[in-house]
C-alpha positions in Angstrom: 64.6 46.0 5.6 60.8 46.0 5.8 59.4 45.4 9.2 55.9 43.6 9.1 53.3 44.8 11.5 51.6 42.4 13.9 47.9 41.5 12.9 45.1 43.4 14.7 43.4 41.6 17.5 40.1 41.5 15.5 41.8 39.6 12.7 42.9 36.9 15.1 39.4 36.1 16.4 38.3 33.8 13.4 41.7 31.8 13.3 41.7 31.6 17.0 38.0 30.2 17.0 38.8 27.7 14.3 41.9 26.5 16.1 39.9 26.0 19.4 37.1 24.3 17.7 39.5 22.0 16.0 41.3 21.1 19.2 38.0 20.8 21.1 36.5 18.5 18.4 39.7 16.3 18.5 39.5 16.0 22.2 35.9 15.0 22.0 36.5 12.5 19.4 39.6 11.1 21.2 37.7 10.9 24.6 34.7 9.3 22.9 36.8 6.6 21.2 38.4 5.8 24.6 35.0 5.6 26.5 32.8 3.8 23.9 35.1 2.8 20.9 35.8 4.3 17.5 32.9 2.8 15.7 30.1 4.7 17.6 32.1 7.9 17.5 32.5 7.4 13.6 28.8 6.7 13.2 27.8 9.7 15.2 30.1 12.0 13.3 28.6 10.6 10.0 25.2 11.1 11.2 25.9 14.8 12.1 27.6 15.3 8.8 24.7 13.7 7.0 22.3 15.9 9.0 24.1 19.1 7.7 23.9 17.8 4.3 20.3 17.2 4.5 19.7 20.7 5.8 21.9 22.8 3.3 21.9 20.4 0.2 18.8 18.3 0.4 19.2 17.1 -3.2 22.4 15.4 -2.3 20.9 14.2 0.9 18.3 12.4 -1.1 20.8 10.7 -3.2 22.5 9.5 0.0 19.4 8.2 1.4 18.5 6.2 -1.8 22.0 4.9 -1.8 21.7 3.4 1.6 19.1 0.9 0.7 21.6 -2.1 0.3 22.1 -1.7 4.0 18.4 -2.2 4.9 19.3 -5.2 7.0 21.4 -3.3 9.3 19.1 -2.2 12.2 20.0 0.3 14.9 18.1 -0.6 18.0 15.8 2.1 19.4 14.7 1.8 23.1 11.1 0.5 22.9 10.6 1.4 19.3 12.3 -1.5 17.5 15.1 -1.0 14.9 15.9 1.9 12.6 17.5 1.1 9.2 20.0 3.6 7.6 17.4 4.6 5.0 14.9 5.3 7.7 17.3 7.2 9.6 18.3 9.4 6.5 14.7 10.1 5.6 14.2 11.4 9.2 17.3 13.5 9.0 16.0 14.9 5.6 12.7 15.8 7.5 14.6 17.6 10.3 16.6 19.4 7.6 13.4 20.5 6.0 11.9 21.6 9.4 15.3 23.7 10.1 15.0 25.4 6.7 11.3 26.2 7.3 12.2 27.6 10.7 15.0 29.8 9.2 12.5 31.3 6.7 14.3 29.7 3.8 12.2 28.7 0.7 10.8 25.2 1.0 7.9 23.2 -0.6 5.0 23.3 2.0 1.9 21.1 2.0 -0.9 22.2 -0.5 -4.5 21.2 -1.0 -3.5 18.3 -3.2 -1.6 16.9 -0.2 -4.7 16.5 1.9 -5.3 12.9 1.0 -1.7 12.0 1.9 -1.9 13.7 5.2 -5.2 11.9 6.1 -3.5 8.7 5.3 -0.6 9.3 7.6 -3.0 10.7 10.4 -5.2 7.7 10.0 -2.5 5.8 12.0 -3.3 7.7 15.2 -6.8 6.2 16.1 -5.1 2.9 16.5 -3.8 3.9 19.9 -7.5 4.2 21.1 -8.2 0.8 19.5 -5.7 -0.9 21.6 -2.7 -1.0 19.2 0.6 -0.7 21.0 1.6 3.0 21.4 5.2 2.3 20.4 4.2 0.7 17.1 1.8 3.6 16.2 4.3 6.2 17.3 7.2 4.7 15.3 5.0 4.3 12.1 3.6 7.9 12.5 7.1 9.3 12.8 8.3 7.4 9.8 5.4 8.2 7.6 5.3 11.9 8.6 9.1 12.0 7.7 8.4 10.3 4.4 5.7 12.8 3.6 8.0 15.7 4.5 10.6 14.0 2.1 8.0 14.0 -0.6 7.8 17.7 -0.2 11.7 17.9 -0.3 11.3 16.0 -3.8 9.0 18.9 -4.8 12.0 21.3 -4.6 14.1 19.4 -7.2 15.2 20.6 -10.6 15.0 18.6 -13.7 18.6 17.6 -13.5 18.3 16.8 -9.9 15.3 14.5 -10.5 17.2 12.7 -13.4 20.2 12.1 -11.0 17.9 10.8 -8.3 16.1 8.4 -10.8 19.5 7.1 -12.1 20.8 6.6 -8.4 17.6 4.7 -7.7 18.2 2.5 -10.8 21.8 1.9 -9.8 20.9 0.7 -6.3 18.2 -1.5 -7.8 21.0 -3.0 -10.1 23.1 -3.6 -7.1 20.3 -5.4 -5.3 19.5 -7.2 -8.5 22.9 -8.5 -8.9 23.2 -9.5 -5.3 19.9 -11.3 -5.5 21.0 -13.1 -8.7 24.2 -14.1 -7.1 22.3 -15.6 -4.0 20.0 -17.4 -6.4 22.9 -18.9 -8.3 24.8 -19.8 -5.1 21.8 -21.6 -3.7 21.4 -23.7 -6.7 18.4 -22.1 -8.1 14.8 -22.3 -7.0 12.8 -25.4 -6.3 9.0 -25.4 -6.9 6.4 -27.6 -5.6 2.6 -27.9 -5.3 2.2 -26.7 -9.0 4.3 -23.7 -8.4 2.4 -22.3 -5.4 5.3 -23.4 -3.1 9.0 -22.3 -3.9 12.1 -22.1 -2.2 15.6 -20.7 -3.1 14.3 -17.4 -4.5 16.5 -14.3 -5.0 16.6 -11.7 -2.4 19.0 -9.2 -1.1 18.7 -6.6 1.8 15.1 -7.4 2.2 14.7 -10.9 3.2 11.3 -11.6 1.8 11.4 -12.1 -1.9 8.1 -10.6 -2.5 9.0 -7.4 -0.8 12.4 -7.6 -2.5 10.6 -7.8 -5.9 8.4 -4.8 -4.8 11.4 -2.6 -4.0 13.1 -3.4 -7.2 10.0 -2.5 -9.2 9.9 1.0 -7.6 13.7 1.4 -8.0 14.6 0.4 -11.6 11.6 1.1 -13.7 11.1 5.0 -13.0 14.2 5.9 -15.1 13.2 3.7 -18.1 11.1 6.6 -19.6 14.1 8.8 -20.0 15.9 5.8 -21.9 13.0 5.0 -24.2 12.3 8.7 -25.1 16.0 9.3 -25.7 16.4 12.4 -23.6 20.0 11.6 -22.8 23.2 10.9 -24.7 23.4 7.4 -26.2 26.2 6.1 -24.0 24.2 7.1 -20.9 21.1 5.6 -22.2 23.0 2.2 -22.8 24.5 2.4 -19.2 21.1 3.1 -17.6 19.5 0.5 -19.6 21.9 -1.9 -18.3 21.2 -1.0 -14.7 17.4 -1.4 -15.5 17.9 -4.7 -17.0 20.2 -6.1 -14.0 17.4 -4.9 -11.6 14.7 -6.8 -13.7 16.8 -9.9 -13.5 16.4 -9.7 -9.7 12.6 -9.2 -10.1 12.5 -12.3 -12.3 14.5 -14.4 -10.1 12.5 -13.2 -6.9 9.7 -15.4 -8.5 7.2 -13.0 -7.0 4.1 -13.6 -8.9 2.8 -10.0 -8.2 6.1 -8.3 -8.9 6.4 -10.1 -12.3 2.8 -9.1 -13.1 3.7 -5.4 -12.0 6.9 -5.6 -14.1 5.1 -6.8 -17.3 2.5 -4.0 -16.8 5.1 -1.3 -16.3 7.3 -2.4 -19.0 4.4 -2.7 -21.5 3.2 0.8 -20.7 6.9 2.3 -21.2 7.5 0.4 -24.3 4.2 1.5 -25.9 4.7 5.1 -25.0 6.3 6.2 -28.1 5.8 5.3 -31.7 9.4 4.4 -32.2 9.3 1.9 -29.3 5.9 0.7 -30.2 7.2 -0.5 -33.6 10.2 -2.1 -31.9 8.2 -3.8 -29.3 5.6 -5.2 -31.8 8.4 -6.4 -34.2 10.3 -8.2 -31.3 7.0 -9.7 -30.0 6.1 -11.0 -33.5 9.7 -12.4 -34.0 9.6 -14.1 -30.5 6.2 -15.6 -31.1 7.3 -17.1 -34.4 10.5 -18.5 -33.1 8.6 -20.1 -30.1 6.1 -21.5 -32.4 8.9 -23.1 -34.4 10.5 -24.5 -31.3 13.7 -22.6 -31.8 13.5 -20.2 -28.8 16.5 -20.9 -26.6 15.0 -19.1 -23.7 12.4 -21.8 -23.3 15.2 -24.1 -22.1 16.4 -21.8 -19.5 15.9 -23.2 -16.1 15.2 -19.9 -14.3 12.5 -18.9 -16.9 11.0 -22.3 -16.7 10.7 -21.9 -13.0 9.2 -18.3 -13.5 6.6 -19.7 -16.0 5.6 -22.3 -13.6 5.3 -19.9 -10.8 3.1 -17.5 -12.8 0.8 -20.3 -13.9 0.1 -21.1 -10.4 -1.8 -17.7 -9.9 -5.2 -19.3 -10.8 -4.5 -22.7 -9.1 -5.5 -23.7 -5.7 -3.3 -25.5 -3.0 -3.8 -26.9 0.4 -0.9 -24.5 1.6 -2.4 -21.4 0.1 -3.8 -19.4 3.1 -4.6 -16.2 1.0 -8.4 -17.0 0.6 -8.7 -17.5 4.4 -6.7 -14.3 4.9 -8.9 -12.2 2.6 -12.1 -13.6 4.0 -10.9 -12.8 7.6 -9.8 -9.3 6.5 -13.2 -8.6 5.0 -14.9 -10.0 8.1 -12.9 -7.8 10.4 -13.2 -4.6 8.2 -17.0 -5.0 8.2 -17.0 -5.0 12.1 -14.5 -2.1 12.3 -15.3 0.0 9.2 -14.2 3.4 10.3 -10.6 3.3 11.7 -9.9 -0.5 11.6 -8.1 -2.3 14.2 -4.8 -0.4 14.4 -1.6 -0.6 12.4 0.1 -3.9 12.1 -2.5 -5.5 14.3 -3.7 -8.1 11.7 -1.5 -10.7 13.2 -3.8 -10.8 16.3 -6.7 -11.8 14.1 -4.8 -14.7 12.3 -3.6 -15.9 15.6 -7.2 -16.1 17.1 -8.3 -17.8 14.0 -5.4 -20.3 13.8 -4.3 -19.1 10.2 -0.7 -19.9 10.3 2.4 -20.6 8.1 5.1 -22.8 9.3 3.5 -22.7 12.8 3.3 -18.9 13.0 0.3 -16.5 12.5 0.5 -14.6 9.4 1.1 -10.9 9.9 -0.5 -9.4 6.7 -3.4 -9.9 4.3 -1.3 -10.3 1.1 -3.4 -7.5 -0.3 -2.4 -3.9 0.3 -5.8 -2.5 0.0 -7.6 -4.9 2.3 -4.7 -4.5 4.7 -5.3 -0.7 4.9 -9.0 -1.3 5.2 -8.6 -3.7 8.2 -5.9 -1.9 10.0 -6.5 1.9 9.1 -10.2 1.7 8.3 -12.2 3.0 5.4 -10.6 6.6 6.3 -7.3 5.2 5.6 -8.3 3.3 2.5 -10.3 6.2 0.8 -7.5 8.7 1.7 -4.9 6.2 0.0 -7.1 5.8 -3.1 -7.8 9.7 -3.3 -4.0 10.1 -3.0 -3.4 7.8 -5.9 -5.9 9.8 -8.0 -4.1 12.9 -7.1 -0.9 11.4 -8.3 -2.4 10.1 -11.5 -3.7 13.8 -12.1 -0.2 15.2 -11.7 1.2 12.6 -14.1 -1.5 13.3 -16.6 -0.5 17.1 -16.6 3.2 16.1 -16.9 2.4 14.0 -20.0 1.0 17.1 -21.7 4.3 19.0 -21.0 7.6 19.1 -22.5 9.5 15.9 -24.0 11.6 15.6 -20.9 8.4 15.8 -18.7 6.5 13.2 -20.7 9.6 10.8 -20.6 9.9 11.1 -16.7 6.2 11.0 -16.2 6.0 7.8 -18.4 8.6 6.0 -16.2 7.3 7.1 -12.8 3.6 6.6 -13.9 4.3 3.0 -15.3 6.2 2.1 -12.2 3.4 3.3 -9.8 0.8 1.4 -12.1 2.8 -1.9 -11.7 3.3 -1.4 -8.0 -0.5 -0.8 -7.5 -1.2 -3.9 -9.4 1.4 -5.9 -7.4 -0.3 -4.6 -4.2 -3.3 -6.7 -5.0 -1.1 -9.7 -3.8 1.2 -8.3 -1.2 1.2 -5.5 1.5 4.3 -3.6 0.9 3.2 -0.7 2.9 4.4 -2.6 6.0 8.1 -2.6 4.8 9.3 1.0 5.5 11.9 1.1 2.8 9.3 0.5 0.2 6.7 3.0 1.8 9.6 5.5 1.8 10.4 5.0 -1.9 6.6 5.3 -2.6 6.3 8.5 -0.9 9.5 9.7 -2.7 8.0 8.8 -6.2 4.7 10.4 -5.1 6.7 13.7 -4.6 8.4 13.4 -7.9 5.1 12.9 -9.7 3.7 16.1 -8.3 6.9 18.0 -9.1 6.8 16.8 -12.6 3.4 18.3 -13.1 4.8 21.7 -11.7 7.8 21.5 -14.1 5.8 20.5 -17.2 4.9 24.0 -18.2 8.5 25.3 -17.9 9.8 26.2 -21.4 13.3 25.1 -20.9 15.9 23.3 -23.1 15.8 19.5 -23.1 18.4 17.6 -20.8 21.3 16.2 -22.5 
């Protein structure tokens, strides 16, 4: 009979440590559940787990952050700093993970000269403290925007396959929100328009209550992947699936009845569809057919209630109405910007201007200019505005480099570039930079734009 020898003491150290750690964790969880309840303990455990993921697998952390967008209406209260949405918290965790990797000496993407405009844009928030803006408002925005910028650096570490997965995840989230918005639109009995389309109720939205901001987010979410679909750099069944996600998200944009989002979508879709010879032929052929059918009075889409409302809504762009406060807002913004040209009046402080001047809607002072560029000029000054415009030029240059690269790089650059073009057009009518989910997504796409330029020269096989 063989007698087994006892393990050496050194061999017992690791099992003993794991056992002690397991028991200790169990005791902490049990005690926490007893003292504060199971839900806070589960949330804390999930947050710690996500922080570990953001540190060691930032590519998966990005997918998780993007996937949290449908829970944007859930806000974790922060003492003195307002609320924190799941996506905002995830982006902060990704920034912390990047910082940990940097401190450990692990390879990370670091700021370069091309990032100077983005850095100046973020730093332009800080003078608002000296201008009388609440410290808590400036502090929260600065922390958020700094985290968003760091996440744009994280995006510069992604491979082609990781970028593809991220764009598909964005489209899937946009499709979910588009479907939820369409469902809310139908359950509400559709939209009702008045004042020649300048006033409308019953518009689609989900996660983001304001239909204009909802449309802006969907535009950023669903269009970027469309370049990969049109260029045919994926298998047929994948392209059909992703095209379905894009279309469902576009339904949400249409039913949001956001005039800016609709114009942005038309511009983005046009740029994507005209990007290849094959899609140009198909687009022109379908357009000619549609015009002919419409001229003959045989177009069934003309009798669709939703499209009738959308057409009425778009036709109101050039009309004037007594309830349209935007000319007053733009005049007030220009007036204030002329008086405070360098650093503006401080982030999110335009509401104080409308309150003094009695520019209200439903009895409440309006909080934004309904024009992102004027909003930046009046709140962050010409320093912030010029930094933002310079940043846009940097991104355009990066996308231009990607367009001269491989077929995959061109496909991704077309989708992302068309999205940013449509978003910048919509920014003439709304101020989406005030919604942090939208701002975070813009920073993310900015990082992808510069990464595509870096990848464009790589001679690698096309993605399948």
